[in-house]
N, CA, C and O atoms as a GROMACS GRO file, in nm:
protein
  404
    1UNK      N    1  15.846   6.929  -3.959
    1UNK     CA    2  16.004   6.832  -3.941
    1UNK      C    3  16.065   7.024  -3.905
    1UNK      O    4  16.041   7.094  -4.003
    2UNK      N    5  16.127   7.094  -3.799
    2UNK     CA    6  16.192   7.165  -3.803
    2UNK      C    7  16.306   7.213  -3.840
    2UNK      O    8  16.395   7.161  -3.772
    3UNK      N    9  16.353   7.298  -3.926
    3UNK     CA   10  16.438   7.344  -3.943
    3UNK      C   11  16.599   7.477  -3.887
    3UNK      O   12  16.600   7.599  -3.903
    4UNK      N   13  16.720   7.380  -3.817
    4UNK     CA   14  16.760   7.417  -3.784
    4UNK      C   15  16.877   7.507  -3.846
    4UNK      O   16  16.961   7.472  -3.929
    5UNK      N   17  16.863   7.624  -3.789
    5UNK     CA   18  16.950   7.793  -3.829
    5UNK      C   19  17.032   7.810  -3.789
    5UNK      O   20  17.040   7.867  -3.680
    6UNK      N   21  17.112   7.778  -3.841
    6UNK     CA   22  17.281   7.811  -3.747
    6UNK      C   23  17.286   7.938  -3.776
    6UNK      O   24  17.256   8.002  -3.877
    7UNK      N   25  17.339   7.976  -3.641
    7UNK     CA   26  17.420   8.151  -3.623
    7UNK      C   27  17.572   8.135  -3.627
    7UNK      O   28  17.637   8.034  -3.601
    8UNK      N   29  17.610   8.241  -3.660
    8UNK     CA   30  17.756   8.302  -3.684
    8UNK      C   31  17.741   8.376  -3.617
    8UNK      O   32  17.641   8.425  -3.566
    9UNK      N   33  17.952   8.412  -3.602
    9UNK     CA   34  17.927   8.528  -3.481
    9UNK      C   35  18.051   8.587  -3.569
    9UNK      O   36  18.139   8.542  -3.643
   10UNK      N   37  18.008   8.707  -3.520
   10UNK     CA   38  18.079   8.850  -3.616
   10UNK      C   39  18.164   8.888  -3.494
   10UNK      O   40  18.089   8.952  -3.420
   11UNK      N   41  18.274   8.879  -3.445
   11UNK     CA   42  18.380   8.944  -3.359
   11UNK      C   43  18.435   9.067  -3.427
   11UNK      O   44  18.445   9.088  -3.548
   12UNK      N   45  18.467   9.144  -3.328
   12UNK     CA   46  18.609   9.243  -3.298
   12UNK      C   47  18.640   9.259  -3.206
   12UNK      O   48  18.565   9.279  -3.111
   13UNK      N   49  18.823   9.256  -3.200
   13UNK     CA   50  18.848   9.250  -3.058
   13UNK      C   51  18.914   9.409  -3.054
   13UNK      O   52  18.980   9.479  -3.131
   14UNK      N   53  18.861   9.423  -2.932
   14UNK     CA   54  18.936   9.581  -2.936
   14UNK      C   55  19.060   9.581  -2.785
   14UNK      O   56  19.029   9.593  -2.666
   15UNK      N   57  19.177   9.566  -2.832
   15UNK     CA   58  19.247   9.571  -2.746
   15UNK      C   59  19.322   9.664  -2.710
   15UNK      O   60  19.366   9.651  -2.596
   16UNK      N   61  19.362   9.782  -2.782
   16UNK     CA   62  19.437   9.920  -2.682
   16UNK      C   63  19.435  10.014  -2.803
   16UNK      O   64  19.414   9.982  -2.920
   17UNK      N   65  19.468  10.164  -2.742
   17UNK     CA   66  19.458  10.231  -2.824
   17UNK      C   67  19.643  10.331  -2.805
   17UNK      O   68  19.732  10.264  -2.753
   18UNK      N   69  19.671  10.444  -2.837
   18UNK     CA   70  19.815  10.490  -2.869
   18UNK      C   71  19.821  10.625  -2.912
   18UNK      O   72  19.795  10.650  -3.029
   19UNK      N   73  19.851  10.716  -2.835
   19UNK     CA   74  19.846  10.843  -2.787
   19UNK      C   75  19.751  10.941  -2.763
   19UNK      O   76  19.720  11.050  -2.809
   20UNK      N   77  19.721  10.881  -2.692
   20UNK     CA   78  19.552  11.000  -2.615
   20UNK      C   79  19.607  11.038  -2.521
   20UNK      O   80  19.679  10.987  -2.435
   21UNK      N   81  19.537  11.205  -2.556
   21UNK     CA   82  19.570  11.339  -2.459
   21UNK      C   83  19.575  11.271  -2.330
   21UNK      O   84  19.484  11.189  -2.325
   22UNK      N   85  19.637  11.272  -2.235
   22UNK     CA   86  19.567  11.211  -2.066
   22UNK      C   87  19.528  11.312  -2.044
   22UNK      O   88  19.574  11.423  -2.070
   23UNK      N   89  19.386  11.265  -1.964
   23UNK     CA   90  19.280  11.361  -1.913
   23UNK      C   91  19.248  11.293  -1.782
   23UNK      O   92  19.154  11.214  -1.797
   24UNK      N   93  19.288  11.297  -1.673
   24UNK     CA   94  19.240  11.246  -1.537
   24UNK      C   95  19.075  11.267  -1.529
   24UNK      O   96  19.020  11.163  -1.495
   25UNK      N   97  19.009  11.346  -1.545
   25UNK     CA   98  18.858  11.400  -1.545
   25UNK      C   99  18.796  11.318  -1.642
   25UNK      O  100  18.675  11.339  -1.637
   26UNK      N  101  18.822  11.242  -1.721
   26UNK     CA  102  18.742  11.202  -1.863
   26UNK      C  103  18.755  11.072  -1.913
   26UNK      O  104  18.868  11.023  -1.909
   27UNK      N  105  18.648  10.992  -1.969
   27UNK     CA  106  18.689  10.804  -1.934
   27UNK      C  107  18.630  10.840  -2.127
   27UNK      O  108  18.564  10.929  -2.181
   28UNK      N  109  18.711  10.696  -2.182
   28UNK     CA  110  18.676  10.676  -2.336
   28UNK      C  111  18.622  10.535  -2.327
   28UNK      O  112  18.631  10.445  -2.243
   29UNK      N  113  18.574  10.548  -2.422
   29UNK     CA  114  18.512  10.433  -2.490
   29UNK      C  115  18.487  10.385  -2.632
   29UNK      O  116  18.468  10.472  -2.717
   30UNK      N  117  18.486  10.285  -2.662
   30UNK     CA  118  18.483  10.229  -2.831
   30UNK      C  119  18.330  10.253  -2.926
   30UNK      O  120  18.234  10.235  -2.851
   31UNK      N  121  18.305  10.274  -3.010
   31UNK     CA  122  18.132  10.237  -3.037
   31UNK      C  123  18.177  10.174  -3.205
   31UNK      O  124  18.234  10.247  -3.286
   32UNK      N  125  18.142  10.038  -3.234
   32UNK     CA  126  18.154   9.979  -3.336
   32UNK      C  127  18.005  10.005  -3.390
   32UNK      O  128  17.916  10.019  -3.307
   33UNK      N  129  17.976  10.010  -3.532
   33UNK     CA  130  17.844   9.990  -3.561
   33UNK      C  131  17.915   9.955  -3.706
   33UNK      O  132  18.033   9.954  -3.741
   34UNK      N  133  17.756   9.917  -3.795
   34UNK     CA  134  17.789   9.862  -3.992
   34UNK      C  135  17.786   9.997  -4.009
   34UNK      O  136  17.738  10.084  -3.937
   35UNK      N  137  17.839  10.005  -4.108
   35UNK     CA  138  17.788  10.151  -4.175
   35UNK      C  139  17.676  10.138  -4.282
   35UNK      O  140  17.662  10.033  -4.345
   36UNK      N  141  17.587  10.261  -4.304
   36UNK     CA  142  17.507  10.244  -4.349
   36UNK      C  143  17.360  10.194  -4.295
   36UNK      O  144  17.254  10.174  -4.354
   37UNK      N  145  17.403  10.182  -4.149
   37UNK     CA  146  17.287  10.095  -4.112
   37UNK      C  147  17.248   9.931  -4.147
   37UNK      O  148  17.154   9.880  -4.085
   38UNK      N  149  17.312   9.863  -4.230
   38UNK     CA  150  17.299   9.720  -4.310
   38UNK      C  151  17.235   9.660  -4.226
   38UNK      O  152  17.120   9.627  -4.254
   39UNK      N  153  17.296   9.624  -4.083
   39UNK     CA  154  17.246   9.523  -4.010
   39UNK      C  155  17.091   9.521  -3.926
   39UNK      O  156  17.023   9.421  -3.905
   40UNK      N  157  17.052   9.705  -3.876
   40UNK     CA  158  16.968   9.717  -3.892
   40UNK      C  159  16.823   9.685  -3.956
   40UNK      O  160  16.721   9.647  -3.898
   41UNK      N  161  16.849   9.719  -4.120
   41UNK     CA  162  16.764   9.680  -4.218
   41UNK      C  163  16.744   9.522  -4.276
   41UNK      O  164  16.646   9.487  -4.342
   42UNK      N  165  16.840   9.446  -4.244
   42UNK     CA  166  16.849   9.291  -4.261
   42UNK      C  167  16.791   9.284  -4.165
   42UNK      O  168  16.687   9.224  -4.192
   43UNK      N  169  16.796   9.328  -3.996
   43UNK     CA  170  16.775   9.207  -3.898
   43UNK      C  171  16.762   9.359  -3.781
   43UNK      O  172  16.845   9.423  -3.717
   44UNK      N  173  16.606   9.368  -3.798
   44UNK     CA  174  16.594   9.512  -3.703
   44UNK      C  175  16.551   9.486  -3.560
   44UNK      O  176  16.505   9.574  -3.488
   45UNK      N  177  16.569   9.348  -3.521
   45UNK     CA  178  16.610   9.336  -3.350
   45UNK      C  179  16.721   9.290  -3.309
   45UNK      O  180  16.750   9.248  -3.198
   46UNK      N  181  16.790   9.301  -3.413
   46UNK     CA  182  16.984   9.308  -3.373
   46UNK      C  183  16.974   9.435  -3.314
   46UNK      O  184  16.883   9.517  -3.315
   47UNK      N  185  17.128   9.436  -3.244
   47UNK     CA  186  17.169   9.569  -3.141
   47UNK      C  187  17.313   9.624  -3.278
   47UNK      O  188  17.430   9.617  -3.240
   48UNK      N  189  17.293   9.654  -3.368
   48UNK     CA  190  17.370   9.737  -3.489
   48UNK      C  191  17.449   9.817  -3.416
   48UNK      O  192  17.546   9.850  -3.485
   49UNK      N  193  17.453   9.875  -3.280
   49UNK     CA  194  17.569   9.978  -3.226
   49UNK      C  195  17.627   9.816  -3.111
   49UNK      O  196  17.562   9.715  -3.083
   50UNK      N  197  17.735   9.846  -3.080
   50UNK     CA  198  17.764   9.752  -2.988
   50UNK      C  199  17.885   9.883  -2.961
   50UNK      O  200  17.933   9.968  -3.035
   51UNK      N  201  17.901   9.850  -2.823
   51UNK     CA  202  18.030   9.977  -2.745
   51UNK      C  203  18.084   9.915  -2.621
   51UNK      O  204  18.013   9.875  -2.529
   52UNK      N  205  18.209   9.909  -2.622
   52UNK     CA  206  18.319   9.881  -2.494
   52UNK      C  207  18.261   9.932  -2.352
   52UNK      O  208  18.163  10.006  -2.362
   53UNK      N  209  18.303   9.907  -2.232
   53UNK     CA  210  18.306  10.026  -2.150
   53UNK      C  211  18.408  10.088  -2.129
   53UNK      O  212  18.519  10.051  -2.169
   54UNK      N  213  18.381  10.208  -2.052
   54UNK     CA  214  18.474  10.311  -2.002
   54UNK      C  215  18.596  10.314  -1.991
   54UNK      O  216  18.617  10.195  -2.013
   55UNK      N  217  18.692  10.356  -1.975
   55UNK     CA  218  18.836  10.311  -1.940
   55UNK      C  219  18.922  10.441  -1.881
   55UNK      O  220  18.965  10.528  -1.957
   56UNK      N  221  18.934  10.443  -1.800
   56UNK     CA  222  19.067  10.603  -1.743
   56UNK      C  223  19.119  10.654  -1.879
   56UNK      O  224  19.188  10.579  -1.947
   57UNK      N  225  19.085  10.795  -1.926
   57UNK     CA  226  19.163  10.831  -2.046
   57UNK      C  227  19.317  10.848  -2.036
   57UNK      O  228  19.357  10.955  -1.991
   58UNK      N  229  19.358  10.805  -2.054
   58UNK     CA  230  19.582  10.791  -2.027
   58UNK      C  231  19.612  10.772  -2.212
   58UNK      O  232  19.550  10.741  -2.314
   59UNK      N  233  19.737  10.809  -2.173
   59UNK     CA  234  19.833  10.770  -2.322
   59UNK      C  235  19.783  10.648  -2.414
   59UNK      O  236  19.725  10.648  -2.522
   60UNK      N  237  19.824  10.550  -2.336
   60UNK     CA  238  19.794  10.418  -2.412
   60UNK      C  239  19.663  10.326  -2.300
   60UNK      O  240  19.674  10.237  -2.216
   61UNK      N  241  19.542  10.408  -2.357
   61UNK     CA  242  19.415  10.308  -2.322
   61UNK      C  243  19.395  10.125  -2.348
   61UNK      O  244  19.412  10.086  -2.463
   62UNK      N  245  19.367  10.039  -2.259
   62UNK     CA  246  19.330   9.939  -2.286
   62UNK      C  247  19.239   9.875  -2.242
   62UNK      O  248  19.217   9.848  -2.124
   63UNK      N  249  19.158   9.836  -2.365
   63UNK     CA  250  19.037   9.795  -2.346
   63UNK      C  251  19.022   9.652  -2.318
   63UNK      O  252  18.947   9.614  -2.228
   64UNK      N  253  19.094   9.563  -2.395
   64UNK     CA  254  19.143   9.466  -2.442
   64UNK      C  255  18.986   9.321  -2.427
   64UNK      O  256  18.981   9.231  -2.343
   65UNK      N  257  18.880   9.352  -2.540
   65UNK     CA  258  18.726   9.301  -2.495
   65UNK      C  259  18.732   9.279  -2.655
   65UNK      O  260  18.826   9.291  -2.733
   66UNK      N  261  18.614   9.248  -2.672
   66UNK     CA  262  18.518   9.140  -2.776
   66UNK      C  263  18.411   9.170  -2.795
   66UNK      O  264  18.340   9.129  -2.702
   67UNK      N  265  18.326   9.253  -2.912
   67UNK     CA  266  18.225   9.328  -2.961
   67UNK      C  267  18.179   9.182  -3.075
   67UNK      O  268  18.232   9.141  -3.178
   68UNK      N  269  18.069   9.138  -3.005
   68UNK     CA  270  17.991   8.995  -3.109
   68UNK      C  271  17.859   9.050  -3.149
   68UNK      O  272  17.762   9.093  -3.087
   69UNK      N  273  17.889   9.032  -3.280
   69UNK     CA  274  17.721   9.003  -3.362
   69UNK      C  275  17.658   8.851  -3.394
   69UNK      O  276  17.737   8.791  -3.467
   70UNK      N  277  17.527   8.761  -3.357
   70UNK     CA  278  17.498   8.624  -3.404
   70UNK      C  279  17.437   8.712  -3.507
   70UNK      O  280  17.380   8.821  -3.493
   71UNK      N  281  17.465   8.630  -3.632
   71UNK     CA  282  17.383   8.722  -3.735
   71UNK      C  283  17.341   8.523  -3.797
   71UNK      O  284  17.410   8.426  -3.763
   72UNK      N  285  17.244   8.519  -3.867
   72UNK     CA  286  17.158   8.369  -3.913
   72UNK      C  287  17.293   8.384  -4.091
   72UNK      O  288  17.375   8.475  -4.106
   73UNK      N  289  17.274   8.287  -4.174
   73UNK     CA  290  17.317   8.246  -4.265
   73UNK      C  291  17.305   8.376  -4.376
   73UNK      O  292  17.390   8.457  -4.413
   74UNK      N  293  17.151   8.356  -4.414
   74UNK     CA  294  17.118   8.488  -4.465
   74UNK      C  295  17.200   8.649  -4.442
   74UNK      O  296  17.256   8.725  -4.521
   75UNK      N  297  17.175   8.656  -4.304
   75UNK     CA  298  17.232   8.809  -4.275
   75UNK      C  299  17.383   8.785  -4.311
   75UNK      O  300  17.463   8.876  -4.334
   76UNK      N  301  17.416   8.631  -4.314
   76UNK     CA  302  17.607   8.705  -4.324
   76UNK      C  303  17.623   8.718  -4.485
   76UNK      O  304  17.698   8.787  -4.554
   77UNK      N  305  17.523   8.625  -4.515
   77UNK     CA  306  17.557   8.656  -4.723
   77UNK      C  307  17.534   8.779  -4.746
   77UNK      O  308  17.615   8.835  -4.820
   78UNK      N  309  17.427   8.854  -4.697
   78UNK     CA  310  17.351   8.982  -4.727
   78UNK      C  311  17.486   9.064  -4.688
   78UNK      O  312  17.528   9.147  -4.769
   79UNK      N  313  17.537   9.049  -4.596
   79UNK     CA  314  17.637   9.176  -4.516
   79UNK      C  315  17.816   9.147  -4.617
   79UNK      O  316  17.888   9.239  -4.654
   80UNK      N  317  17.844   8.992  -4.637
   80UNK     CA  318  17.925   8.968  -4.733
   80UNK      C  319  17.884   9.085  -4.881
   80UNK      O  320  17.936   9.183  -4.934
   81UNK      N  321  17.798   9.028  -4.894
   81UNK     CA  322  17.770   9.006  -5.101
   81UNK      C  323  17.717   9.205  -5.062
   81UNK      O  324  17.690   9.249  -5.173
   82UNK      N  325  17.702   9.292  -4.983
   82UNK     CA  326  17.717   9.371  -4.972
   82UNK      C  327  17.853   9.464  -4.901
   82UNK      O  328  17.868   9.557  -4.822
   83UNK      N  329  17.908   9.404  -4.956
   83UNK     CA  330  18.081   9.460  -4.861
   83UNK      C  331  18.059   9.570  -4.719
   83UNK      O  332  18.127   9.671  -4.699
   84UNK      N  333  17.960   9.524  -4.641
   84UNK     CA  334  17.946   9.605  -4.533
   84UNK      C  335  18.063   9.601  -4.451
   84UNK      O  336  18.109   9.500  -4.399
   85UNK      N  337  18.135   9.787  -4.437
   85UNK     CA  338  18.202   9.842  -4.342
   85UNK      C  339  18.160   9.819  -4.198
   85UNK      O  340  18.061   9.798  -4.127
   86UNK      N  341  18.246   9.830  -4.196
   86UNK     CA  342  18.260   9.868  -4.005
   86UNK      C  343  18.299   9.984  -3.935
   86UNK      O  344  18.413   9.999  -3.891
   87UNK      N  345  18.240  10.036  -3.927
   87UNK     CA  346  18.277  10.166  -3.822
   87UNK      C  347  18.333  10.169  -3.684
   87UNK      O  348  18.242  10.140  -3.606
   88UNK      N  349  18.425  10.188  -3.633
   88UNK     CA  350  18.475  10.223  -3.524
   88UNK      C  351  18.512  10.375  -3.493
   88UNK      O  352  18.587  10.445  -3.562
   89UNK      N  353  18.423  10.425  -3.335
   89UNK     CA  354  18.471  10.536  -3.359
   89UNK      C  355  18.479  10.576  -3.176
   89UNK      O  356  18.387  10.524  -3.113
   90UNK      N  357  18.569  10.651  -3.100
   90UNK     CA  358  18.612  10.624  -3.005
   90UNK      C  359  18.626  10.805  -2.916
   90UNK      O  360  18.713  10.892  -2.917
   91UNK      N  361  18.529  10.797  -2.868
   91UNK     CA  362  18.477  10.860  -2.782
   91UNK      C  363  18.524  10.941  -2.610
   91UNK      O  364  18.524  10.869  -2.510
   92UNK      N  365  18.555  11.068  -2.602
   92UNK     CA  366  18.571  11.077  -2.482
   92UNK      C  367  18.469  11.100  -2.387
   92UNK      O  368  18.409  11.206  -2.405
   93UNK      N  369  18.446  11.056  -2.324
   93UNK     CA  370  18.293  11.101  -2.200
   93UNK      C  371  18.400  11.216  -2.053
   93UNK      O  372  18.486  11.167  -1.981
   94UNK      N  373  18.366  11.330  -2.050
   94UNK     CA  374  18.410  11.404  -2.000
   94UNK      C  375  18.319  11.383  -1.826
   94UNK      O  376  18.199  11.406  -1.843
   95UNK      N  377  18.345  11.352  -1.699
   95UNK     CA  378  18.264  11.356  -1.525
   95UNK      C  379  18.185  11.464  -1.552
   95UNK      O  380  18.152  11.492  -1.437
   96UNK      N  381  18.129  11.548  -1.623
   96UNK     CA  382  18.047  11.642  -1.638
   96UNK      C  383  17.914  11.582  -1.728
   96UNK      O  384  17.801  11.626  -1.704
   97UNK      N  385  17.932  11.486  -1.826
   97UNK     CA  386  17.880  11.444  -1.915
   97UNK      C  387  17.866  11.490  -2.108
   97UNK      O  388  17.787  11.450  -2.194
   98UNK      N  389  17.932  11.546  -2.113
   98UNK     CA  390  17.983  11.559  -2.199
   98UNK      C  391  18.077  11.512  -2.278
   98UNK      O  392  18.188  11.492  -2.228
   99UNK      N  393  18.048  11.476  -2.459
   99UNK     CA  394  18.131  11.399  -2.476
   99UNK      C  395  18.205  11.465  -2.601
   99UNK      O  396  18.175  11.584  -2.612
  100UNK      N  397  18.286  11.423  -2.691
  100UNK     CA  398  18.382  11.443  -2.798
  100UNK      C  399  18.461  11.328  -2.814
  100UNK      O  400  18.498  11.234  -2.743
  101UNK      N  401  18.482  11.383  -2.994
  101UNK     CA  402  18.546  11.278  -3.043
  101UNK      C  403  18.726  11.286  -3.033
  101UNK      O  404  18.794  11.194  -3.076
   0.00000   0.00000   0.00000
């Protein structure tokens, strides 16, 4: 008899930003990860770093996207018991490939 192991979804919604410097030669994206690589140590096959699509670097960029992790009950319990934190970073990528925070 197989036991069904339900999956839970952790969702981060990235809507938009404010007061960015306008740079027509650059694009912005947001990267989201659990701090201290908690998720990768618990579940090594999961993608612990997720990122948005790149958008134009304007004063008020709009991503309007969701980043989601699917975890099992044991992983969710571990994340909650360790008070795992999420870290969001915004990067600016120039047309020549260089990036800056």
